[in-house]
C-alpha positions in Angstrom: -94.1 122.4 -97.5 -95.4 125.7 -98.8 -93.9 126.9 -102.0 -92.7 130.2 -100.4 -90.6 128.1 -98.0 -88.8 126.3 -100.9 -88.2 129.7 -102.6 -86.8 131.2 -99.5 -84.4 128.3 -99.0 -83.3 128.4 -102.7 -82.7 132.2 -102.5 -80.8 131.9 -99.3 -78.5 129.2 -100.6 -77.9 131.1 -103.8 -77.1 134.3 -101.9 -74.7 132.4 -99.7 -73.0 130.9 -102.8 -72.7 134.2 -104.6 -71.3 135.9 -101.5 -68.8 133.0 -100.9 -70.1 132.1 -97.4 -69.0 128.5 -97.9 -65.2 128.7 -97.7 -64.8 124.9 -98.4 -66.5 125.5 -101.8 -68.9 122.7 -100.8 -72.5 123.0 -99.7 -73.3 121.5 -96.3 -74.8 118.0 -96.3 -78.5 117.9 -97.0 -79.3 116.6 -93.5 -77.5 119.5 -91.9 -79.3 122.1 -94.2 -82.6 120.4 -93.3 -81.9 121.0 -89.7 -80.8 124.6 -90.3 -83.9 125.5 -92.3 -86.2 123.2 -90.3 -87.6 121.6 -93.3 -87.7 118.2 -95.0 -84.7 116.8 -96.8 -86.8 116.6 -100.0 -87.2 120.4 -99.9 -83.5 120.8 -99.6 -83.0 118.3 -102.4 -85.3 120.3 -104.7 -83.5 123.6 -103.9 -80.1 122.0 -104.6 -81.5 120.5 -107.8 -82.5 123.9 -109.0 -79.1 125.4 -108.2 -77.6 122.5 -110.0 -79.7 123.2 -113.1 -78.7 126.9 -113.1 -75.0 126.2 -112.8 -74.3 127.3 -109.3 -73.4 123.8 -107.9 -72.7 120.3 -109.2 -73.7 117.3 -107.2 -71.0 114.5 -107.2 -71.9 111.0 -106.0 -69.9 110.0 -103.0 -68.5 113.5 -102.5 -71.3 116.0 -102.0 -72.3 119.2 -103.7 -69.5 121.2 -105.1 -69.9 125.0 -105.5 -68.8 126.2 -109.0 -66.9 129.4 -109.4 -69.3 132.3 -109.7 -69.3 134.0 -113.1 -69.4 137.8 -113.8 -72.9 139.3 -113.7 -74.3 139.6 -117.3 -75.2 143.0 -118.7 -78.6 141.7 -120.0 -81.5 143.2 -118.0 -83.3 139.8 -118.0 -81.0 136.8 -118.0 -82.9 133.6 -118.0 -82.4 129.8 -118.1 -83.8 128.6 -121.5 -84.9 125.3 -120.1 -87.0 126.7 -117.3 -88.1 129.8 -119.2 -91.9 130.4 -118.9 -92.3 133.9 -120.1 -93.7 136.3 -117.5 -93.7 133.9 -114.4 -90.0 133.1 -115.0 -89.1 136.8 -115.3 -91.1 137.8 -112.3 -89.6 135.1 -110.1 -86.0 135.5 -111.3 -85.8 139.3 -111.5 -88.7 140.7 -109.5 -89.6 143.0 -112.3 -92.8 145.1 -112.3 -94.9 143.5 -115.0 -98.2 144.3 -116.7 -100.0 142.6 -119.6 -102.2 144.1 -122.3 -104.3 141.8 -124.5 -104.0 143.3 -128.0 -105.9 140.6 -129.9 -108.2 137.7 -128.9 -110.2 135.7 -131.4 -111.1 132.1 -132.5 -109.7 130.9 -135.7 -109.4 127.6 -137.7 -106.0 126.4 -138.7 -105.4 126.3 -142.5 -102.5 124.6 -144.4 -100.2 127.6 -144.1 -100.8 128.0 -140.3 -100.4 124.2 -139.9 -96.9 124.3 -141.3 -96.0 127.0 -138.7 -97.8 125.8 -135.6 -97.8 122.0 -136.0 -101.6 121.8 -135.6 -103.6 119.7 -138.0 -105.5 121.7 -140.6 -109.1 122.2 -139.4 -108.1 122.5 -135.7 -109.9 125.3 -133.9 -107.6 127.5 -131.8 -107.6 130.7 -129.8 -105.4 133.3 -131.3 -104.0 135.8 -128.8 -101.5 138.7 -128.9 -100.3 139.9 -125.5 -98.0 142.8 -125.0 -95.8 142.5 -121.8 -94.6 145.6 -120.0 -91.5 145.0 -117.9 -90.7 147.9 -115.5 -93.1 150.0 -117.6 -91.4 149.3 -121.0 -93.1 147.2 -123.8 -90.3 144.6 -124.2 -92.1 141.3 -125.0 -94.9 140.4 -127.4 -96.4 137.0 -127.1 -98.3 135.6 -130.0 -100.3 132.6 -128.8 -102.2 129.7 -130.4 -104.1 127.4 -128.0 -106.2 124.4 -129.0 -109.8 125.1 -128.1 -110.6 121.5 -127.3 -107.8 121.4 -124.7 -107.9 124.9 -123.2 -111.7 125.0 -123.0 -113.5 128.2 -121.9 -110.5 130.5 -122.5 -111.5 134.3 -122.5 -109.9 137.7 -122.5 -109.9 138.0 -118.7 -108.0 134.7 -118.3 -105.5 135.8 -121.0 -105.0 139.1 -119.1 -104.2 137.1 -116.0 -102.6 133.7 -116.4 -103.5 131.1 -119.0 -101.2 128.5 -117.4 -102.7 129.1 -114.0 -106.1 128.5 -115.6 -105.0 125.3 -117.3 -103.4 123.8 -114.1 -105.7 125.1 -111.3 -109.1 125.4 -113.1 -109.0 122.8 -115.9 -106.7 120.5 -113.7 -104.6 119.5 -116.7 -100.9 118.8 -116.4 -98.4 120.5 -118.8 -95.9 117.8 -119.8 -93.1 119.3 -121.8 -92.0 122.1 -124.2 -89.7 122.4 -127.2 -88.1 125.8 -127.5 -86.2 127.4 -130.4 -84.6 130.8 -130.3 -83.9 132.9 -133.5 -83.1 136.5 -134.4 -85.3 137.8 -137.3 -86.2 141.0 -139.0 -88.8 143.0 -137.1 -92.3 142.7 -138.4 -94.9 145.5 -138.5 -96.4 144.4 -135.1 -93.0 144.4 -133.5 -92.2 148.0 -134.6 -95.7 149.1 -133.6 -95.8 147.6 -130.1 -92.2 147.0 -128.9 -89.7 149.5 -127.6 -87.1 148.6 -130.2 -85.2 151.9 -130.3 -82.6 151.7 -133.2 -83.1 147.9 -133.7 -84.7 146.6 -136.9 -84.7 143.0 -135.5 -86.2 141.1 -132.7 -85.4 137.9 -130.8 -88.0 135.2 -131.1 -88.6 132.2 -128.8 -90.7 129.5 -130.6 -92.5 127.5 -128.0 -94.2 124.2 -128.7 -96.0 122.9 -125.5 -97.5 119.4 -124.8 -100.2 118.3 -122.4 -99.8 115.1 -120.3 -101.1 112.8 -123.0 -98.5 114.0 -125.5 -100.9 116.3 -127.4 -99.4 119.5 -128.8 -101.8 122.1 -127.4 -99.9 125.4 -127.6 -97.7 127.2 -130.2 -96.3 130.6 -129.1 -93.9 133.1 -130.5 -92.4 135.4 -127.9 -90.9 138.4 -129.6 -88.4 140.3 -127.5 -86.2 143.4 -127.6 -82.7 141.9 -128.2 -80.6 144.0 -125.8 -82.8 143.3 -122.8 -82.7 139.5 -122.8 -80.1 136.8 -122.5 -80.5 133.0 -122.2 -78.2 130.3 -120.8 -78.1 126.6 -120.6 -76.0 124.8 -118.1 -74.4 121.6 -119.5 -73.3 118.8 -117.2 -70.6 116.2 -118.3 
Protein backbone atom coordinates (compact mmCIF):
# COMPACT_ATOMS: atom_id res chain seq x y z
CA UNK A 1 0.00 0.00 0.00
CA UNK A 2 1.61 3.30 -1.03
CA UNK A 3 2.34 5.70 1.81
CA UNK A 4 0.15 8.42 0.27
CA UNK A 5 -2.84 6.07 0.54
CA UNK A 6 -2.24 5.60 4.25
CA UNK A 7 -1.83 9.35 4.74
CA UNK A 8 -5.08 10.07 2.88
CA UNK A 9 -7.00 7.57 5.01
CA UNK A 10 -5.54 8.97 8.23
CA UNK A 11 -6.33 12.56 7.23
CA UNK A 12 -9.88 11.65 6.16
CA UNK A 13 -10.60 9.83 9.42
CA UNK A 14 -9.15 12.69 11.45
CA UNK A 15 -11.21 15.24 9.52
CA UNK A 16 -14.35 13.16 10.07
CA UNK A 17 -13.63 12.99 13.80
CA UNK A 18 -12.93 16.72 14.15
CA UNK A 19 -16.10 17.59 12.22
CA UNK A 20 -18.18 15.10 14.25
CA UNK A 21 -19.30 12.96 11.32
CA UNK A 22 -19.61 9.87 13.51
CA UNK A 23 -22.71 10.59 15.66
CA UNK A 24 -22.34 7.39 17.70
CA UNK A 25 -18.90 8.59 18.89
CA UNK A 26 -17.44 5.33 17.60
CA UNK A 27 -15.35 4.66 14.52
CA UNK A 28 -16.86 2.12 12.11
CA UNK A 29 -15.41 -1.39 12.33
CA UNK A 30 -12.06 -1.90 10.59
CA UNK A 31 -13.57 -4.27 8.05
CA UNK A 32 -16.18 -1.67 7.08
CA UNK A 33 -13.54 1.06 6.76
CA UNK A 34 -11.39 -1.24 4.64
CA UNK A 35 -14.33 -1.70 2.28
CA UNK A 36 -15.02 2.06 2.23
CA UNK A 37 -11.42 3.00 1.41
CA UNK A 38 -10.76 -0.11 -0.71
CA UNK A 39 -7.59 -0.98 1.17
CA UNK A 40 -6.29 -3.68 3.50
CA UNK A 41 -7.36 -3.94 7.13
CA UNK A 42 -3.70 -3.53 8.08
CA UNK A 43 -3.67 -0.04 6.52
CA UNK A 44 -6.82 0.88 8.45
CA UNK A 45 -5.29 -0.53 11.62
CA UNK A 46 -2.17 1.64 11.15
CA UNK A 47 -4.28 4.77 10.61
CA UNK A 48 -6.33 4.07 13.73
CA UNK A 49 -3.16 3.37 15.71
CA UNK A 50 -1.82 6.80 14.74
CA UNK A 51 -5.10 8.47 15.74
CA UNK A 52 -4.92 6.53 18.99
CA UNK A 53 -1.38 7.78 19.70
CA UNK A 54 -2.46 11.37 19.02
CA UNK A 55 -5.43 11.23 21.37
CA UNK A 56 -8.28 11.33 18.85
CA UNK A 57 -9.55 7.84 19.62
CA UNK A 58 -9.11 5.01 22.11
CA UNK A 59 -9.37 1.37 21.11
CA UNK A 60 -11.16 -0.79 23.67
CA UNK A 61 -10.99 -4.57 23.43
CA UNK A 62 -14.39 -6.11 22.81
CA UNK A 63 -16.07 -2.75 22.19
CA UNK A 64 -14.34 -1.02 19.29
CA UNK A 65 -12.75 2.37 18.78
CA UNK A 66 -14.20 5.17 20.90
CA UNK A 67 -13.90 8.75 19.64
CA UNK A 68 -12.61 11.08 22.35
CA UNK A 69 -14.06 14.53 22.80
CA UNK A 70 -12.21 17.03 20.61
CA UNK A 71 -10.16 19.63 22.48
CA UNK A 72 -9.96 23.33 21.56
CA UNK A 73 -7.36 24.20 18.91
CA UNK A 74 -4.09 25.29 20.49
CA UNK A 75 -2.68 28.76 19.81
CA UNK A 76 0.81 27.43 19.08
CA UNK A 77 1.67 27.73 15.39
CA UNK A 78 3.31 24.29 15.38
CA UNK A 79 1.73 21.86 17.84
CA UNK A 80 3.46 18.47 17.73
CA UNK A 81 3.44 15.09 19.40
CA UNK A 82 6.71 14.75 21.30
CA UNK A 83 6.87 10.99 20.80
CA UNK A 84 6.70 11.18 17.01
CA UNK A 85 8.52 14.51 16.65
CA UNK A 86 11.18 14.33 13.96
CA UNK A 87 12.03 17.96 13.32
CA UNK A 88 11.28 19.16 9.79
CA UNK A 89 9.51 16.03 8.45
CA UNK A 90 7.10 16.07 11.39
CA UNK A 91 6.34 19.76 10.94
CA UNK A 92 5.89 19.43 7.19
CA UNK A 93 3.55 16.46 7.51
CA UNK A 94 1.48 17.83 10.40
CA UNK A 95 1.20 21.49 9.38
CA UNK A 96 2.06 21.65 5.69
CA UNK A 97 4.36 24.58 6.35
CA UNK A 98 6.71 26.00 3.75
CA UNK A 99 10.15 24.98 4.96
CA UNK A 100 13.70 25.74 3.92
CA UNK A 101 17.07 24.75 5.38
CA UNK A 102 20.35 26.64 5.47
CA UNK A 103 23.52 24.81 6.55
CA UNK A 104 25.38 27.28 8.77
CA UNK A 105 28.26 24.98 9.78
CA UNK A 106 29.62 21.59 8.68
CA UNK A 107 32.87 20.14 9.90
CA UNK A 108 34.47 16.98 11.27
CA UNK A 109 35.57 17.01 14.91
CA UNK A 110 36.78 14.58 17.57
CA UNK A 111 34.81 14.27 20.80
CA UNK A 112 36.74 15.40 23.91
CA UNK A 113 35.87 14.88 27.57
CA UNK A 114 33.66 17.96 27.76
CA UNK A 115 31.71 17.12 24.61
CA UNK A 116 31.43 13.50 25.75
CA UNK A 117 29.63 14.60 28.92
CA UNK A 118 27.05 16.41 26.75
CA UNK A 119 26.55 14.06 23.82
CA UNK A 120 27.12 10.64 25.38
CA UNK A 121 29.76 9.76 22.78
CA UNK A 122 33.01 8.21 24.02
CA UNK A 123 36.03 10.57 24.00
CA UNK A 124 37.99 10.11 20.79
CA UNK A 125 34.87 9.39 18.68
CA UNK A 126 34.95 11.17 15.33
CA UNK A 127 31.70 12.98 14.50
CA UNK A 128 30.18 15.35 11.98
CA UNK A 129 29.24 18.67 13.60
CA UNK A 130 26.44 20.48 11.76
CA UNK A 131 24.35 23.59 12.37
CA UNK A 132 21.18 23.92 10.28
CA UNK A 133 18.84 26.88 10.39
CA UNK A 134 15.24 25.99 9.57
CA UNK A 135 12.92 28.57 8.02
CA UNK A 136 9.22 27.86 8.55
CA UNK A 137 6.94 29.99 6.39
CA UNK A 138 9.99 32.22 5.71
CA UNK A 139 10.80 32.79 9.40
CA UNK A 140 13.98 31.42 11.08
CA UNK A 141 12.31 29.55 13.95
CA UNK A 142 14.40 26.42 14.50
CA UNK A 143 18.16 25.86 14.84
CA UNK A 144 19.38 22.26 14.78
CA UNK A 145 22.82 21.56 16.23
CA UNK A 146 23.74 18.01 15.15
CA UNK A 147 26.48 15.54 16.03
CA UNK A 148 26.54 12.32 13.95
CA UNK A 149 29.05 9.49 14.38
CA UNK A 150 31.21 9.28 11.25
CA UNK A 151 31.56 5.51 11.44
CA UNK A 152 27.75 5.12 11.34
CA UNK A 153 26.65 7.91 9.00
CA UNK A 154 29.48 7.37 6.52
CA UNK A 155 29.96 9.74 3.60
CA UNK A 156 27.85 12.57 4.99
CA UNK A 157 28.33 15.91 3.24
CA UNK A 158 26.84 19.40 3.05
CA UNK A 159 24.47 18.55 0.18
CA UNK A 160 22.98 15.67 2.16
CA UNK A 161 22.69 17.87 5.26
CA UNK A 162 20.89 20.46 3.14
CA UNK A 163 18.41 17.83 2.00
CA UNK A 164 17.64 14.98 4.44
CA UNK A 165 20.14 13.17 6.64
CA UNK A 166 17.57 10.63 7.81
CA UNK A 167 16.57 9.94 4.22
CA UNK A 168 20.24 9.30 3.44
CA UNK A 169 20.61 6.96 6.43
CA UNK A 170 17.56 4.85 5.61
CA UNK A 171 17.50 4.89 1.79
CA UNK A 172 21.21 5.11 0.86
CA UNK A 173 23.00 3.54 3.81
CA UNK A 174 20.08 1.12 4.42
CA UNK A 175 20.35 1.44 8.18
CA UNK A 176 17.39 1.28 10.54
CA UNK A 177 16.89 3.97 13.17
CA UNK A 178 15.70 2.14 16.27
CA UNK A 179 14.70 4.64 18.96
CA UNK A 180 15.20 8.10 20.41
CA UNK A 181 15.26 9.63 23.87
CA UNK A 182 13.98 13.24 23.95
CA UNK A 183 14.22 15.87 26.67
CA UNK A 184 12.68 19.36 26.48
CA UNK A 185 13.98 22.34 28.42
CA UNK A 186 13.77 26.12 28.40
CA UNK A 187 17.13 27.91 28.67
CA UNK A 188 18.68 31.32 28.27
CA UNK A 189 19.36 32.15 24.63
CA UNK A 190 22.95 31.70 23.50
CA UNK A 191 24.80 33.92 21.05
CA UNK A 192 23.96 31.65 18.12
CA UNK A 193 20.26 31.76 19.06
CA UNK A 194 20.06 35.55 19.10
CA UNK A 195 22.11 35.72 15.91
CA UNK A 196 20.06 33.26 13.85
CA UNK A 197 16.57 32.90 15.33
CA UNK A 198 13.64 35.30 15.13
CA UNK A 199 13.32 35.66 18.91
CA UNK A 200 11.67 39.08 19.08
CA UNK A 201 11.49 40.12 22.75
CA UNK A 202 12.44 36.68 24.05
CA UNK A 203 15.77 36.14 25.82
CA UNK A 204 15.23 32.39 26.05
CA UNK A 205 14.73 29.42 23.74
CA UNK A 206 13.14 26.02 23.98
CA UNK A 207 15.54 23.14 23.38
CA UNK A 208 14.77 19.53 22.43
CA UNK A 209 17.69 17.27 23.33
CA UNK A 210 17.58 14.26 21.03
CA UNK A 211 19.61 11.06 21.58
CA UNK A 212 19.06 8.62 18.69
CA UNK A 213 20.01 4.94 18.39
CA UNK A 214 20.68 2.71 15.40
CA UNK A 215 19.26 -0.84 15.16
CA UNK A 216 22.13 -2.47 17.08
CA UNK A 217 21.59 -0.12 20.04
CA UNK A 218 24.48 2.21 19.21
CA UNK A 219 24.00 5.90 20.00
CA UNK A 220 24.78 7.55 16.67
CA UNK A 221 23.23 11.03 16.93
CA UNK A 222 23.02 13.81 19.47
CA UNK A 223 21.01 16.84 18.41
CA UNK A 224 19.88 20.04 20.10
CA UNK A 225 16.89 21.66 18.39
CA UNK A 226 16.62 25.27 19.55
CA UNK A 227 13.20 26.81 18.86
CA UNK A 228 11.37 30.11 19.35
CA UNK A 229 9.14 29.47 22.40
CA UNK A 230 5.84 31.00 21.27
CA UNK A 231 5.75 29.10 17.98
CA UNK A 232 5.88 25.51 19.27
CA UNK A 233 3.87 23.33 21.61
CA UNK A 234 4.26 19.64 22.41
CA UNK A 235 1.85 17.04 23.69
CA UNK A 236 1.90 13.44 24.84
CA UNK A 237 -1.27 11.33 24.98
CA UNK A 238 -1.37 9.06 28.05
CA UNK A 239 -3.45 5.88 28.04
CA UNK A 240 -4.63 4.25 31.29
